[in-house]
LOPAMI-298244 format. One record per residue (C-alpha): residue number from 1; chain; x, y, z. Coordinates in Angstrom, 1 decimal, always signed. Layout:
! residues N
<atom><num>NUM</num><chaine>A</chaine><u>X</u><v>Y</v><w>Z</w></atom>
...
***
This chain:
! residues 162
<atom><num>1</num><chaine>A</chaine><u>+10.8</u><v>+4.2</v><w>+3.8</w></atom>
<atom><num>2</num><chaine>A</chaine><u>+11.7</u><v>+3.1</v><w>+7.3</w></atom>
<atom><num>3</num><chaine>A</chaine><u>+8.9</u><v>+1.4</v><w>+9.3</w></atom>
<atom><num>4</num><chaine>A</chaine><u>+7.3</u><v>+3.6</v><w>+12.0</w></atom>
<atom><num>5</num><chaine>A</chaine><u>+8.5</u><v>+3.2</v><w>+15.5</w></atom>
<atom><num>6</num><chaine>A</chaine><u>+5.3</u><v>+4.6</v><w>+17.1</w></atom>
<atom><num>7</num><chaine>A</chaine><u>+3.9</u><v>+3.0</v><w>+20.2</w></atom>
<atom><num>8</num><chaine>A</chaine><u>+0.4</u><v>+1.6</v><w>+20.5</w></atom>
<atom><num>9</num><chaine>A</chaine><u>-1.3</u><v>+1.3</v><w>+23.8</w></atom>
<atom><num>10</num><chaine>A</chaine><u>-4.3</u><v>-0.8</v><w>+24.7</w></atom>
<atom><num>11</num><chaine>A</chaine><u>-6.0</u><v>-1.6</v><w>+28.0</w></atom>
<atom><num>12</num><chaine>A</chaine><u>-3.9</u><v>-4.7</v><w>+28.8</w></atom>
<atom><num>13</num><chaine>A</chaine><u>-0.7</u><v>-4.1</v><w>+26.8</w></atom>
<atom><num>14</num><chaine>A</chaine><u>+1.6</u><v>-1.6</v><w>+25.1</w></atom>
<atom><num>15</num><chaine>A</chaine><u>+2.9</u><v>-2.5</v><w>+21.7</w></atom>
<atom><num>16</num><chaine>A</chaine><u>+6.3</u><v>-1.2</v><w>+20.6</w></atom>
<atom><num>17</num><chaine>A</chaine><u>+9.3</u><v>-2.3</v><w>+18.5</w></atom>
<atom><num>18</num><chaine>A</chaine><u>+11.4</u><v>-5.1</v><w>+19.9</w></atom>
<atom><num>19</num><chaine>A</chaine><u>+15.2</u><v>-5.3</v><w>+19.8</w></atom>
<atom><num>20</num><chaine>A</chaine><u>+17.8</u><v>-8.0</v><w>+19.9</w></atom>
<atom><num>21</num><chaine>A</chaine><u>+17.7</u><v>-8.0</v><w>+23.7</w></atom>
<atom><num>22</num><chaine>A</chaine><u>+14.1</u><v>-9.3</v><w>+23.4</w></atom>
<atom><num>23</num><chaine>A</chaine><u>+14.9</u><v>-12.2</v><w>+21.1</w></atom>
<atom><num>24</num><chaine>A</chaine><u>+15.2</u><v>-14.8</v><w>+23.8</w></atom>
<atom><num>25</num><chaine>A</chaine><u>+11.8</u><v>-13.9</v><w>+25.4</w></atom>
<atom><num>26</num><chaine>A</chaine><u>+10.1</u><v>-13.7</v><w>+22.0</w></atom>
<atom><num>27</num><chaine>A</chaine><u>+11.4</u><v>-17.2</v><w>+21.2</w></atom>
<atom><num>28</num><chaine>A</chaine><u>+10.1</u><v>-18.6</v><w>+24.5</w></atom>
<atom><num>29</num><chaine>A</chaine><u>+6.7</u><v>-17.0</v><w>+23.9</w></atom>
<atom><num>30</num><chaine>A</chaine><u>+6.7</u><v>-18.3</v><w>+20.3</w></atom>
<atom><num>31</num><chaine>A</chaine><u>+7.4</u><v>-21.9</v><w>+21.5</w></atom>
<atom><num>32</num><chaine>A</chaine><u>+4.5</u><v>-21.6</v><w>+24.0</w></atom>
<atom><num>33</num><chaine>A</chaine><u>+2.0</u><v>-19.9</v><w>+21.7</w></atom>
<atom><num>34</num><chaine>A</chaine><u>+2.6</u><v>-22.2</v><w>+18.8</w></atom>
<atom><num>35</num><chaine>A</chaine><u>+2.0</u><v>-25.4</v><w>+20.8</w></atom>
<atom><num>36</num><chaine>A</chaine><u>-1.7</u><v>-25.2</v><w>+20.0</w></atom>
<atom><num>37</num><chaine>A</chaine><u>-0.9</u><v>-25.2</v><w>+16.2</w></atom>
<atom><num>38</num><chaine>A</chaine><u>+1.4</u><v>-28.2</v><w>+16.7</w></atom>
<atom><num>39</num><chaine>A</chaine><u>-1.4</u><v>-30.0</v><w>+18.5</w></atom>
<atom><num>40</num><chaine>A</chaine><u>-3.9</u><v>-29.1</v><w>+15.8</w></atom>
<atom><num>41</num><chaine>A</chaine><u>-1.7</u><v>-30.5</v><w>+13.0</w></atom>
<atom><num>42</num><chaine>A</chaine><u>-0.1</u><v>-33.2</v><w>+15.2</w></atom>
<atom><num>43</num><chaine>A</chaine><u>+3.3</u><v>-31.9</v><w>+14.1</w></atom>
<atom><num>44</num><chaine>A</chaine><u>+5.8</u><v>-30.8</v><w>+16.7</w></atom>
<atom><num>45</num><chaine>A</chaine><u>+8.4</u><v>-30.0</v><w>+14.0</w></atom>
<atom><num>46</num><chaine>A</chaine><u>+6.6</u><v>-26.9</v><w>+12.7</w></atom>
<atom><num>47</num><chaine>A</chaine><u>+9.1</u><v>-24.0</v><w>+12.0</w></atom>
<atom><num>48</num><chaine>A</chaine><u>+7.9</u><v>-21.8</v><w>+14.9</w></atom>
<atom><num>49</num><chaine>A</chaine><u>+8.8</u><v>-24.6</v><w>+17.3</w></atom>
<atom><num>50</num><chaine>A</chaine><u>+12.1</u><v>-25.5</v><w>+15.7</w></atom>
<atom><num>51</num><chaine>A</chaine><u>+13.5</u><v>-22.0</v><w>+15.0</w></atom>
<atom><num>52</num><chaine>A</chaine><u>+16.7</u><v>-21.3</v><w>+16.8</w></atom>
<atom><num>53</num><chaine>A</chaine><u>+17.6</u><v>-18.2</v><w>+18.8</w></atom>
<atom><num>54</num><chaine>A</chaine><u>+20.4</u><v>-17.5</v><w>+16.2</w></atom>
<atom><num>55</num><chaine>A</chaine><u>+17.8</u><v>-17.7</v><w>+13.4</w></atom>
<atom><num>56</num><chaine>A</chaine><u>+15.4</u><v>-15.3</v><w>+15.2</w></atom>
<atom><num>57</num><chaine>A</chaine><u>+18.2</u><v>-12.8</v><w>+15.8</w></atom>
<atom><num>58</num><chaine>A</chaine><u>+19.1</u><v>-12.9</v><w>+12.1</w></atom>
<atom><num>59</num><chaine>A</chaine><u>+15.6</u><v>-11.6</v><w>+11.3</w></atom>
<atom><num>60</num><chaine>A</chaine><u>+16.0</u><v>-8.4</v><w>+13.2</w></atom>
<atom><num>61</num><chaine>A</chaine><u>+18.0</u><v>-6.5</v><w>+10.5</w></atom>
<atom><num>62</num><chaine>A</chaine><u>+15.5</u><v>-7.3</v><w>+7.8</w></atom>
<atom><num>63</num><chaine>A</chaine><u>+12.2</u><v>-7.4</v><w>+9.7</w></atom>
<atom><num>64</num><chaine>A</chaine><u>+10.3</u><v>-5.1</v><w>+12.1</w></atom>
<atom><num>65</num><chaine>A</chaine><u>+9.6</u><v>-7.1</v><w>+15.2</w></atom>
<atom><num>66</num><chaine>A</chaine><u>+6.9</u><v>-5.7</v><w>+17.5</w></atom>
<atom><num>67</num><chaine>A</chaine><u>+6.3</u><v>-6.8</v><w>+21.1</w></atom>
<atom><num>68</num><chaine>A</chaine><u>+3.3</u><v>-6.4</v><w>+23.3</w></atom>
<atom><num>69</num><chaine>A</chaine><u>+4.1</u><v>-5.8</v><w>+27.0</w></atom>
<atom><num>70</num><chaine>A</chaine><u>+1.7</u><v>-6.1</v><w>+29.9</w></atom>
<atom><num>71</num><chaine>A</chaine><u>+3.8</u><v>-4.5</v><w>+32.6</w></atom>
<atom><num>72</num><chaine>A</chaine><u>+7.1</u><v>-6.3</v><w>+32.5</w></atom>
<atom><num>73</num><chaine>A</chaine><u>+5.6</u><v>-9.4</v><w>+30.8</w></atom>
<atom><num>74</num><chaine>A</chaine><u>+5.9</u><v>-10.1</v><w>+27.1</w></atom>
<atom><num>75</num><chaine>A</chaine><u>+2.4</u><v>-11.1</v><w>+26.0</w></atom>
<atom><num>76</num><chaine>A</chaine><u>+2.5</u><v>-10.9</v><w>+22.2</w></atom>
<atom><num>77</num><chaine>A</chaine><u>+4.7</u><v>-10.3</v><w>+19.2</w></atom>
<atom><num>78</num><chaine>A</chaine><u>+4.5</u><v>-10.1</v><w>+15.4</w></atom>
<atom><num>79</num><chaine>A</chaine><u>+7.1</u><v>-9.7</v><w>+12.6</w></atom>
<atom><num>80</num><chaine>A</chaine><u>+6.9</u><v>-8.1</v><w>+9.2</w></atom>
<atom><num>81</num><chaine>A</chaine><u>+9.1</u><v>-7.0</v><w>+6.3</w></atom>
<atom><num>82</num><chaine>A</chaine><u>+8.5</u><v>-4.9</v><w>+3.2</w></atom>
<atom><num>83</num><chaine>A</chaine><u>+9.2</u><v>-6.4</v><w>-0.2</w></atom>
<atom><num>84</num><chaine>A</chaine><u>+8.7</u><v>-3.6</v><w>-2.7</w></atom>
<atom><num>85</num><chaine>A</chaine><u>+5.1</u><v>-2.6</v><w>-1.9</w></atom>
<atom><num>86</num><chaine>A</chaine><u>+4.1</u><v>-5.9</v><w>-0.3</w></atom>
<atom><num>87</num><chaine>A</chaine><u>+4.3</u><v>-6.2</v><w>+3.5</w></atom>
<atom><num>88</num><chaine>A</chaine><u>+4.7</u><v>-9.8</v><w>+4.5</w></atom>
<atom><num>89</num><chaine>A</chaine><u>+3.5</u><v>-10.4</v><w>+8.0</w></atom>
<atom><num>90</num><chaine>A</chaine><u>+4.4</u><v>-13.5</v><w>+10.1</w></atom>
<atom><num>91</num><chaine>A</chaine><u>+4.6</u><v>-15.1</v><w>+13.4</w></atom>
<atom><num>92</num><chaine>A</chaine><u>+1.7</u><v>-13.3</v><w>+15.1</w></atom>
<atom><num>93</num><chaine>A</chaine><u>+1.6</u><v>-14.7</v><w>+18.6</w></atom>
<atom><num>94</num><chaine>A</chaine><u>-0.3</u><v>-14.0</v><w>+21.8</w></atom>
<atom><num>95</num><chaine>A</chaine><u>+0.4</u><v>-15.6</v><w>+25.1</w></atom>
<atom><num>96</num><chaine>A</chaine><u>-2.3</u><v>-18.3</v><w>+25.7</w></atom>
<atom><num>97</num><chaine>A</chaine><u>-3.4</u><v>-16.5</v><w>+28.9</w></atom>
<atom><num>98</num><chaine>A</chaine><u>-4.0</u><v>-13.2</v><w>+26.9</w></atom>
<atom><num>99</num><chaine>A</chaine><u>-5.8</u><v>-14.6</v><w>+23.9</w></atom>
<atom><num>100</num><chaine>A</chaine><u>-9.3</u><v>-13.5</v><w>+22.8</w></atom>
<atom><num>101</num><chaine>A</chaine><u>-8.9</u><v>-10.1</v><w>+24.4</w></atom>
<atom><num>102</num><chaine>A</chaine><u>-8.1</u><v>-8.1</v><w>+21.2</w></atom>
<atom><num>103</num><chaine>A</chaine><u>-4.4</u><v>-8.3</v><w>+21.4</w></atom>
<atom><num>104</num><chaine>A</chaine><u>-3.9</u><v>-10.2</v><w>+18.1</w></atom>
<atom><num>105</num><chaine>A</chaine><u>-6.0</u><v>-7.5</v><w>+16.3</w></atom>
<atom><num>106</num><chaine>A</chaine><u>-4.1</u><v>-4.7</v><w>+18.0</w></atom>
<atom><num>107</num><chaine>A</chaine><u>-0.7</u><v>-6.3</v><w>+17.0</w></atom>
<atom><num>108</num><chaine>A</chaine><u>-2.0</u><v>-6.6</v><w>+13.4</w></atom>
<atom><num>109</num><chaine>A</chaine><u>-3.1</u><v>-2.9</v><w>+13.3</w></atom>
<atom><num>110</num><chaine>A</chaine><u>+0.2</u><v>-1.8</v><w>+14.8</w></atom>
<atom><num>111</num><chaine>A</chaine><u>+2.3</u><v>-3.8</v><w>+12.3</w></atom>
<atom><num>112</num><chaine>A</chaine><u>+0.2</u><v>-2.5</v><w>+9.4</w></atom>
<atom><num>113</num><chaine>A</chaine><u>+0.5</u><v>+1.1</v><w>+10.6</w></atom>
<atom><num>114</num><chaine>A</chaine><u>+4.3</u><v>+0.6</v><w>+10.8</w></atom>
<atom><num>115</num><chaine>A</chaine><u>+4.5</u><v>+0.2</v><w>+7.0</w></atom>
<atom><num>116</num><chaine>A</chaine><u>+2.9</u><v>+3.3</v><w>+5.4</w></atom>
<atom><num>117</num><chaine>A</chaine><u>+4.6</u><v>+2.5</v><w>+2.1</w></atom>
<atom><num>118</num><chaine>A</chaine><u>+2.9</u><v>-0.9</v><w>+1.7</w></atom>
<atom><num>119</num><chaine>A</chaine><u>+0.2</u><v>-1.2</v><w>-0.9</w></atom>
<atom><num>120</num><chaine>A</chaine><u>-0.7</u><v>-4.7</v><w>+0.2</w></atom>
<atom><num>121</num><chaine>A</chaine><u>-0.3</u><v>-6.9</v><w>+3.3</w></atom>
<atom><num>122</num><chaine>A</chaine><u>+0.1</u><v>-10.7</v><w>+3.1</w></atom>
<atom><num>123</num><chaine>A</chaine><u>+0.2</u><v>-13.5</v><w>+5.6</w></atom>
<atom><num>124</num><chaine>A</chaine><u>-0.5</u><v>-17.2</v><w>+5.8</w></atom>
<atom><num>125</num><chaine>A</chaine><u>-1.9</u><v>-19.8</v><w>+8.2</w></atom>
<atom><num>126</num><chaine>A</chaine><u>-2.8</u><v>-23.4</v><w>+8.1</w></atom>
<atom><num>127</num><chaine>A</chaine><u>-6.1</u><v>-24.6</v><w>+6.7</w></atom>
<atom><num>128</num><chaine>A</chaine><u>-7.2</u><v>-26.1</v><w>+10.0</w></atom>
<atom><num>129</num><chaine>A</chaine><u>-6.5</u><v>-22.9</v><w>+12.0</w></atom>
<atom><num>130</num><chaine>A</chaine><u>-10.1</u><v>-21.7</v><w>+12.0</w></atom>
<atom><num>131</num><chaine>A</chaine><u>-9.6</u><v>-19.0</v><w>+14.7</w></atom>
<atom><num>132</num><chaine>A</chaine><u>-6.7</u><v>-17.5</v><w>+12.8</w></atom>
<atom><num>133</num><chaine>A</chaine><u>-8.7</u><v>-17.5</v><w>+9.5</w></atom>
<atom><num>134</num><chaine>A</chaine><u>-11.6</u><v>-15.8</v><w>+11.3</w></atom>
<atom><num>135</num><chaine>A</chaine><u>-9.3</u><v>-13.1</v><w>+12.8</w></atom>
<atom><num>136</num><chaine>A</chaine><u>-7.6</u><v>-12.3</v><w>+9.5</w></atom>
<atom><num>137</num><chaine>A</chaine><u>-10.9</u><v>-12.2</v><w>+7.6</w></atom>
<atom><num>138</num><chaine>A</chaine><u>-12.4</u><v>-10.0</v><w>+10.2</w></atom>
<atom><num>139</num><chaine>A</chaine><u>-9.5</u><v>-7.6</v><w>+9.7</w></atom>
<atom><num>140</num><chaine>A</chaine><u>-10.2</u><v>-7.5</v><w>+5.9</w></atom>
<atom><num>141</num><chaine>A</chaine><u>-7.8</u><v>-10.2</v><w>+4.7</w></atom>
<atom><num>142</num><chaine>A</chaine><u>-9.1</u><v>-12.4</v><w>+1.9</w></atom>
<atom><num>143</num><chaine>A</chaine><u>-7.8</u><v>-15.8</v><w>+0.7</w></atom>
<atom><num>144</num><chaine>A</chaine><u>-5.8</u><v>-15.4</v><w>-2.5</w></atom>
<atom><num>145</num><chaine>A</chaine><u>-4.2</u><v>-18.8</v><w>-2.9</w></atom>
<atom><num>146</num><chaine>A</chaine><u>-3.3</u><v>-22.0</v><w>-1.1</w></atom>
<atom><num>147</num><chaine>A</chaine><u>-0.2</u><v>-24.2</v><w>-1.1</w></atom>
<atom><num>148</num><chaine>A</chaine><u>-0.2</u><v>-27.9</v><w>-0.2</w></atom>
<atom><num>149</num><chaine>A</chaine><u>+2.7</u><v>-28.6</v><w>+2.1</w></atom>
<atom><num>150</num><chaine>A</chaine><u>+1.8</u><v>-32.2</v><w>+3.0</w></atom>
<atom><num>151</num><chaine>A</chaine><u>-1.2</u><v>-34.4</v><w>+3.2</w></atom>
<atom><num>152</num><chaine>A</chaine><u>-1.8</u><v>-32.9</v><w>+6.6</w></atom>
<atom><num>153</num><chaine>A</chaine><u>-1.2</u><v>-29.2</v><w>+5.9</w></atom>
<atom><num>154</num><chaine>A</chaine><u>-2.3</u><v>-26.7</v><w>+3.3</w></atom>
<atom><num>155</num><chaine>A</chaine><u>-1.2</u><v>-23.1</v><w>+3.8</w></atom>
<atom><num>156</num><chaine>A</chaine><u>-3.9</u><v>-20.5</v><w>+3.1</w></atom>
<atom><num>157</num><chaine>A</chaine><u>-2.4</u><v>-17.1</v><w>+1.9</w></atom>
<atom><num>158</num><chaine>A</chaine><u>-4.5</u><v>-14.1</v><w>+2.6</w></atom>
<atom><num>159</num><chaine>A</chaine><u>-4.0</u><v>-10.5</v><w>+1.5</w></atom>
<atom><num>160</num><chaine>A</chaine><u>-5.5</u><v>-7.1</v><w>+2.2</w></atom>
<atom><num>161</num><chaine>A</chaine><u>-5.0</u><v>-3.9</v><w>+0.3</w></atom>
<atom><num>162</num><chaine>A</chaine><u>-3.6</u><v>-0.9</v><w>+2.2</w></atom>
***
């Protein structure tokens, strides 16, 4: 089943599907938004900061990419893809000037609503990312496993049933 293309509006932003023309702006936002994670882990080589525009564009045919717009400004984005009945969510990002205003939660609700065939939703974040972990747990996601990437990073995988 195709992901929904419905629009979600909230006080400060409208959430809608992105297209290839948005890729450059999404990548710029990604590089800005993930600097806090790089500082937290003291690792400026994390994939969100090293992803190329070509790599991002290659995700569009296989992933739904949502964008949050406040007027003409891109203020958030998230990606997801369906693997059988499992929706894998990734690269949730909110512009630093728009964080802690409910936009991350709104993007999560929008991406989940876009995959009505999903039975489960899965995502991951780093073990030191306390704010991310709180957000995901507040949205009903529970830790299901962890994966040690290095001595400085353990990924925590969280899931929620549809």
